[in-house]
C-alpha positions in Angstrom: 113.2 127.9 164.7 115.6 130.0 166.9 115.7 128.2 170.5 119.7 128.5 172.0 118.5 130.3 175.0 115.1 128.9 175.3 114.4 127.9 179.0 111.9 124.9 179.3 108.4 125.1 179.3 106.4 123.8 182.1 103.1 121.7 181.0 101.2 123.1 182.6 101.0 126.8 181.9 98.5 128.4 179.7 99.9 129.9 176.9 98.8 133.7 177.7 101.2 132.9 180.7 104.3 132.7 179.4 107.1 134.9 178.5 107.7 134.9 174.6 108.6 133.2 171.8 111.9 131.5 172.7 109.2 129.6 176.2 107.3 128.2 173.9 110.0 126.7 171.8 111.8 125.7 174.4 108.7 123.2 174.3 109.2 122.4 170.7 112.6 122.1 169.7 113.8 119.2 172.4 111.0 117.5 170.9 111.9 117.0 167.1 114.5 114.4 165.4 117.6 115.7 164.0 117.9 114.0 160.7 120.5 111.7 159.0 121.7 114.2 156.2 121.0 117.5 158.8 124.7 119.2 159.0 122.9 121.9 161.4 119.4 122.2 162.7 117.5 124.7 164.5 119.5 127.3 166.4 120.7 129.5 163.5 118.6 131.6 161.3 118.8 128.3 158.9 119.4 124.8 158.8 122.4 122.8 156.6 121.0 119.7 155.4 123.1 117.7 153.1 122.3 117.1 149.5 124.5 114.1 148.0 122.1 114.0 144.6 123.4 116.9 143.8 119.6 118.2 143.5 116.4 118.9 145.8 113.4 118.0 145.8 111.1 120.4 147.8 107.2 120.4 148.2 104.5 122.3 150.9 101.3 122.1 152.2 99.7 124.0 154.8 97.0 122.5 157.3 94.1 125.4 158.8 92.1 125.1 161.7 88.7 124.4 160.8 89.4 123.7 157.3 92.5 120.7 157.7 91.5 119.5 161.1 89.2 120.6 163.9 90.5 120.8 168.0 87.3 118.3 168.7 88.2 115.5 166.3 91.8 115.8 166.3 94.6 115.8 169.1 97.3 118.1 168.4 99.1 115.0 167.6 97.0 113.9 165.2 97.2 117.4 163.3 101.8 116.9 164.1 101.8 113.7 162.0 98.8 114.3 159.2 101.1 117.9 158.6 104.2 116.0 158.4 102.3 112.4 156.3 101.0 114.6 153.5 104.7 116.3 152.6 106.6 113.3 152.9 103.7 111.3 150.9 104.6 114.3 148.1 108.3 113.8 148.6 107.4 110.4 148.1 105.7 110.6 144.7 108.7 111.8 143.2 110.6 108.6 143.6 112.3 110.7 146.5 113.6 110.1 149.7 112.7 112.2 152.5 115.7 113.9 154.3 114.0 116.8 155.7 111.3 119.3 157.0 111.0 123.1 158.5 107.8 123.6 160.0 105.7 127.3 160.2 103.9 127.8 163.0 100.5 130.1 163.5 98.9 130.4 166.4 96.6 132.4 169.0 98.1 132.9 172.4 95.4 130.4 174.1 95.2 127.1 173.1 91.6 126.7 170.6 89.4 124.4 172.4 88.9 121.6 173.4 93.0 121.6 173.5 94.4 121.5 176.5 98.0 124.0 177.5 100.9 122.1 175.9 99.4 122.1 172.7 103.0 122.9 170.5 104.5 120.2 172.4 102.5 117.9 171.6 102.3 118.9 168.0 105.5 118.4 168.1 105.9 115.0 169.3 103.0 114.1 166.4 105.6 115.7 163.8 108.9 113.7 165.3 106.4 110.5 165.9 105.1 110.6 162.0 108.7 111.0 161.2 110.0 107.5 163.1 106.7 105.3 162.7 106.4 105.7 159.1 108.5 103.0 157.1 111.4 105.2 154.9 110.8 108.1 156.5 112.7 107.5 159.6 115.9 109.6 159.0 113.9 112.2 158.1 115.2 115.2 160.8 112.5 118.7 161.8 115.5 120.7 161.1 113.5 124.1 161.6 110.8 126.8 160.5 109.0 129.6 162.0 106.7 130.7 164.5 104.2 133.8 165.2 101.0 134.4 166.7 97.6 135.1 164.5 93.9 134.2 165.2 94.0 131.2 164.0 96.0 127.3 163.8 97.8 127.1 161.0 100.6 124.4 160.3 102.8 124.6 157.1 105.4 122.1 156.3 108.2 122.1 154.0 109.4 118.9 153.1 113.0 118.2 150.9 114.1 114.3 149.2 116.6 112.9 148.1 117.2 111.6 144.3 119.9 109.4 144.9 120.6 110.0 141.3 117.9 108.7 140.2 115.5 110.8 137.8 111.9 112.3 139.3 109.1 110.5 138.6 107.0 112.8 136.7 102.9 113.1 135.7 103.6 113.3 132.6 105.2 109.9 131.6 102.4 107.3 131.4 101.8 105.9 128.3 99.6 103.3 126.4 100.0 99.9 128.0 101.3 101.0 131.2 99.7 99.5 134.4 98.3 101.5 136.7 99.2 100.4 139.8 98.4 101.6 143.8 100.7 101.6 146.9 98.5 102.5 150.5 94.7 102.4 150.8 91.9 103.8 149.4 88.7 105.4 151.4 89.6 105.3 154.4 90.7 108.4 156.0 86.9 109.6 154.4 85.3 106.8 156.4 87.0 108.2 159.6 85.8 111.4 158.9 82.4 110.8 158.1 82.3 109.3 161.2 83.4 111.3 163.2 81.6 114.1 162.1 78.4 112.4 162.9 77.0 114.1 166.6 78.2 112.0 169.4 75.1 109.9 171.2 74.6 109.5 174.3 77.6 107.4 176.3 79.7 107.7 173.0 83.5 108.1 173.8 84.5 111.6 175.0 87.2 112.0 172.5 85.2 113.2 169.5 83.6 109.3 169.3 80.2 108.9 167.5 77.6 106.4 168.7 78.8 104.5 165.3 82.0 104.7 166.6 81.6 103.7 170.0 78.9 100.8 168.3 81.1 99.2 165.7 84.0 96.9 165.7 88.0 97.2 165.5 87.6 97.8 161.8 85.9 101.4 162.1 88.3 101.8 165.6 90.9 101.6 162.5 88.8 104.1 160.2 89.2 106.8 162.6 92.8 106.1 163.2 93.4 105.8 159.6 91.9 109.9 158.9 93.4 111.2 162.5 97.4 109.6 161.4 96.7 108.7 157.7 100.3 106.1 157.1 100.8 107.1 153.5 103.3 104.0 151.6 107.1 106.4 151.3 109.0 103.8 151.4 106.7 102.7 148.2 107.7 105.9 145.9 111.6 105.3 145.9 110.6 101.6 145.5 108.5 102.3 141.9 111.2 105.3 140.9 113.4 101.9 141.2 111.4 99.3 139.5 110.7 102.0 136.5 107.3 103.4 137.3 106.9 105.5 133.9 104.2 108.6 136.1 103.1 108.7 140.1 101.4 111.5 141.9 100.0 111.1 145.9 96.7 110.4 146.1 95.6 113.1 148.7 92.5 114.7 146.8 89.9 111.1 145.9 91.5 108.3 143.3 89.8 110.0 140.7 90.7 113.9 141.0 94.0 112.4 141.1 94.1 109.6 138.4 92.4 112.4 136.4 95.5 114.7 136.5 98.5 112.0 135.9 95.6 111.1 133.1 95.7 115.0 131.7 99.1 115.8 132.6 100.4 112.4 130.2 97.3 112.8 127.4 95.9 109.1 128.3 93.2 107.6 129.6 93.7 105.7 133.3 90.7 102.9 132.9 90.2 101.7 136.1 89.2 98.3 137.4 86.2 97.7 139.9 86.7 94.2 140.3 90.7 95.0 141.5 89.5 98.6 144.2 87.2 96.0 145.2 88.9 95.3 148.2 88.4 99.1 149.0 85.3 99.2 148.6 84.8 95.6 151.0 86.5 97.4 153.7 84.3 99.7 153.7 80.7 98.0 153.7 79.7 97.7 156.9 80.6 101.6 158.2 79.4 102.6 155.3 76.0 101.2 155.7 75.9 102.0 159.5 76.7 106.0 158.0 74.5 105.7 155.4 76.9 106.7 152.7 77.5 105.1 148.9 81.1 102.3 150.0 82.0 103.1 146.0 82.1 106.9 146.8 84.2 106.9 149.5 86.6 104.6 147.7 86.7 106.9 144.0 86.4 110.4 145.6 87.6 110.3 149.2 90.9 112.3 149.8 93.9 112.1 152.8 95.2 108.8 152.8 98.1 109.4 150.3 98.8 106.7 149.2 100.1 106.6 145.9 99.1 105.6 142.3 101.9 105.4 139.6 101.7 103.9 136.0 104.4 100.8 134.7 105.4 99.5 131.6 103.5 96.3 130.8 107.0 94.2 131.3 108.4 95.9 135.0 107.7 93.6 138.6 105.5 95.5 140.1 107.4 96.3 143.5 106.4 95.5 147.0 103.3 97.3 148.2 102.0 98.6 144.3 99.0 95.9 143.5 97.5 96.7 139.8 94.2 98.4 139.2 93.7 99.2 135.8 95.5 100.6 132.5 96.4 103.0 130.3 94.3 103.6 127.2 95.2 105.9 124.2 92.7 108.8 123.4 92.0 112.1 122.0 90.6 113.0 125.6 92.3 112.7 128.7 90.5 111.1 131.6 89.4 108.7 133.5 87.5 105.0 133.4 85.9 102.6 135.5 85.9 99.4 133.1 85.9 101.9 130.2 82.5 104.4 130.9 82.9 107.3 132.1 82.4 107.8 136.0 79.9 110.1 136.6 80.4 111.2 140.1 81.7 114.4 141.8 85.3 113.2 141.4 86.7 113.9 145.0 88.0 117.0 146.9 88.3 120.8 145.5 89.5 122.9 147.9 87.8 125.8 146.5 84.6 124.6 145.0 83.9 122.1 147.9 
């Protein structure tokens, strides 16, 4: 994001009153963390980031307004946080330590309702907050990107990571007898979204809360936070690589769907245990009842918690944060079982079929 000659951006000034791109960048760049491995950050044609390992893990994701987030239920800080978090989780899923983010923004001339003027600066603060607030992400900088105009908001983030001399943890390494383990949470983001999408009742919170949210306890408020600002266990990814994880991926589209991806890549069956997954269901049970949804469906199909699903050799010591949730079995037909039986649900989120 070039911005060497930009002047300060008044937060009260609406976008359509600005002179141009450099004024917008002046409100964004100062909010962004530099990063421990950044030799040259924003201000030139490209950034320079050290790669001590000699290899660089690279991933990218995009958030599109009204497809991946809605301004009425997410602040610009929330969107910045989520955009960073989902990419940080993908780097961690390879067993790497995040080193840098590059951000491309497509923005309309007027801020989308109901966001206030200065939302681009707020989005930058959300990116910075995720880098600072997620254990394992500290030291990751936002080193540049692109800013352009368009009809709707798009936030596209590319993340870089350092393998620190270890082999990348791929999806295709699971072997029969391995332990299936999970770091992070399941179903909470989906439950939080379900709360936010309920029509506000009289007296509900003006920031997008529903009757369910305003009438319920801290557990429900925690679910809303889990959707707005997911907390992927970034530090658990490198720890899993050091512990000898045979396969791993980020659970972004639902446990069953993503477990199926790992199973097919490895040519095995992942047999998940309902008993091991029960604590995730119990955490959601009360809210699911208020919403009239199935708590098991939230656990097995809900996405965007960005936990890490990994397999480990049976003799491995699971690193901190991981708990066993199943076992890898040999099969002629790769897939996912729940207590030895085929799961009959829809299986999670598909961007084109859903």
